N, C-alpha and C positions, 0 to 999 in steps of 0.2 A: 808767752812762751817763746823763746827762741826758735825760729824756723829755719828753713834750709839756708836762706841767704846769710842770716846771723851766724850760723854754724860755719858757713864757708868763709865769712869774713873773719872769725876767730882763727880758722885754720890758716888762712893766708897771713894773718897777723902774727901768729907764734912760729911759723915754720922757719923763717930766716934766723931766728934766735937759737933754735934748739936741734934742728935737723943735723944729723951727722955727729952729734955731740954725745959724750959719754955721761951717763947719769951718774952723779956723785952723791946725791942723798935724796931718799923719799920720806916725806913728813905726813903722817896721817894724824890729824888733830881730832876729827870727829868720823869715827869708823863707820857709823850707821847712816848712810844716805838712802836712797830708795832700796838699795840692797847693800849689805855689808861689804866695805872694801876689803879685798883679801889681805888678811893679816900678814902673809908671806910675800907680799908685794915687794918690800925692799930686798929680800933675798933673790927675787926673780930678775929685777932690772938694774939694781945698783951695780955699777962698773960695766954696765952693758951699753953699746952704741945704739942710738936711736937712728935707724937705717932711713925711715921715711915717715911721712904723715900723710893720711888720706881722709876722706870724708865718705861715708855711706849713709844715705838719707840724713838724719839729724845727729848721727853719731861721729865722733872724731876717732880715728884709728891711729895709734902710735905703733909702728912695726919695728920689732926687735928680732934678732936672729933666734931668740928663744921663744917668741911668741908676740901677740899683739894685745896692747892695752886699749881698752874702749873708754872714752869719756862721753858722757851724755850731760848736757846742761840742765835737763829737767825744765821746771817751770820758770825759774828766776836765776838760774846760774849764769856765770860768766867766768871767762879765763883771762888772766892778765899777765903780761910778761913782768917779771919782778927780778930784783937783784938781792943780794944778801942783806942789804940795809932796809929792805921795804918793811914798813911796820906791819904787824899783824892785827887785823881787825876782827870783829866778833864772828862774822860768818865765813872766815877763811878756813876751809876744812882740809884742803890738800895741797901740798906743794911737791914739785918735781924740779929739783936742781941739778945743774950740769956742770961739767969740769970747766967750762968757760965763764963761770960765775953768773950765768943767766939761769932763769928759772920760769915756770908757769905755776900760777896759783889758781885753784878753783874756789870761787866764792858762790855760796848758794844759801840764801836766807831761808828758803822753804825746804831745803834738803831733799828735793825730789830728783836731783841729778844722780849720776852713777859714775862709778870707777870700777871697772871689771877687767879681769884677765881672761882672755879668750883662748890662749894657748896658740898652737902653730896652724890650726885650721880655722881661723876666725869666722869665715863666711858660712861655716856649718852651725855656728851657734843659733840658738832659737831666736834671738833678737835680730838676726840679719838673714836667716836662711830663706825666709818666705817673701822678702821685699821684692817689689816691682822694679821696673827699670827706672833709672835716674831721669828726672825731667829734662835735664840739660844734655842728655846723651843722644846719640844718633838713633837709639833703639826706640825712643819715645816720639812717635809720630801720630799725625791725625789718622792714618790708615790703621795703626795699632789700636787706637781708642776706638775707632768705628767697629773693627772686627770684634773685639772682645765685649763691646757694648750691646750686641745684637740681642734682642728679646729681654734686655734688663729693664725692669720697671722701677728700680731705685732712682732717686733724683740724681741729676748730673752732679750736684754739689757733693752728696754723700759718695757718689761713684768715684770722684776724683780724689777724695780724701780717705779712700780705702788703700792702705799702703801696699797691699798686694797688686793693685792695678797700677799705681805709680807712686813712687816713694818720695816723701818730703815735700808735697804740695799741701801746705797747711791752710789754715782757715783764711789768713789775711790774703795771701797771693791767689788762693783759689777764687775768692770773692772778687778780687780786682780783675783777674783773667776773664771770668764769666761776664763781668760788666764790659770789658774791652771787646769781647766776642758777641755781645748783644744776646747772650743765652740766658734765659731765666734759670736761677738755681733750682726752681721747682720742676723743671722739665725732666721728664723720664729720659734716662741715659740712652735707652734703646730707640727713642724717637728723634734722635739728632742725625742729621745727614753727614756724609762723608765730608763735604765742602765745609761745613760748619766746624767739624771736628779738626780738620786741617787748620782752619783759622784759630781755633782754640788752642791747639797744641803750640802753634806759633806764639800766641800771646802768653801762654804760660812761660815759655822760654824767655820771651822779651821781658816780661815783668820780673821774673827771677834774676835775669842777668842785670837789669837795671838796678834792682835792690841790692845785689852784690856789689856793683860799681860804686854805689853811694854809701856802702858801709851797714846795710841792714835798715830795719825799721825800729826806730826809738819809741818802744811801747813799754810802759812800766819800768822793769828792772833791767832791760837788756843794754849792755854797753859792749864795745868790741875789746879786743886784747890790749888796746892802748888806753883804756879807760874811758874812751869818748863814745858818745851815743851815735846811732846810725842815723841817717838824714833822709831815708826814702819816705818816711811818715809824711813829709811836706808834699808828696806826690800822690798820696792815696786818694782815690777818686770816690770810693764808696764805703770801704771799711772805716769804722769809727765815725761815719758822718750821718748817723741815724737822725731822721726827721729834717735833714737839711736838704736844700735844693739840689737836684741832679745837675751836674755841670754841664749836661748836653741839652736837656729839655726844660729845666727849672722846676719840674714837678718834684714833690716831696719824696725823698727816699724811704722805702719801707724797711722795717726791721721785723724779722721773724726768728724763730728758733728751729734748727734742723739737727737732730741728734744732740741736743743740748748744746749746740754752738750757734753763736749769733751769726745771722746772715743779714746783710744789707744789700738792697738792690733796688732798681728802678723798674716798676712794672710797664712803663711805657717804652723804654729803650731796650729792655730785655725780655724777649719772647720765648 
């Protein structure tokens, strides 16, 4: 599933081609993704100027004067920059073309993505209203994590993946940041010191920033807006390395399930 760095990579990839451009045509080929694409979308945004593009968590937000369009890549979706001659493939469900003859296309084999119209108050929508701080923002600090984790018995892995605590820290990057911080994913969130939370917050920011710089992680279906895979996978230290030797101590990495998600860690390096 595309995580925050992959979505940020897509945002940075498409923005130069479509920001401040007028929408010339909306094409809906498959209207039922995770939720139905609004049938009235062409009427809402055709001939409207795309004022700006932002990201909130794993959602792309396209801002018009009339409202905001939300794009979610789901489990296997990708956005590509296209032109009018780009051939249509089997899983190409949605196109947004602009007056400069550039466009973006949502390709989503599993159809778990979403195209939704949020209107003029997008952050009040149920998908966005209760999200925690962005992990790359100044609001996300070790002190913040320490304060809200007191008396929490839930594991630190599950704590960090709660979108109300911090938004967008998915399984891959949470696993990597915990390894870099020497913290066991099984440790109770309320039993971690302020100093260790400060190191963890720093490592989350570093891991995410590095992944964004390298274009995301190439896992299964993800590709960037230019059709090329991300390259951060080459630097993964634990995720996807089940039963392989730890890069620090050479002991075999352990694999467990937490809330139906795979966790790989080193029981010797992570306490």
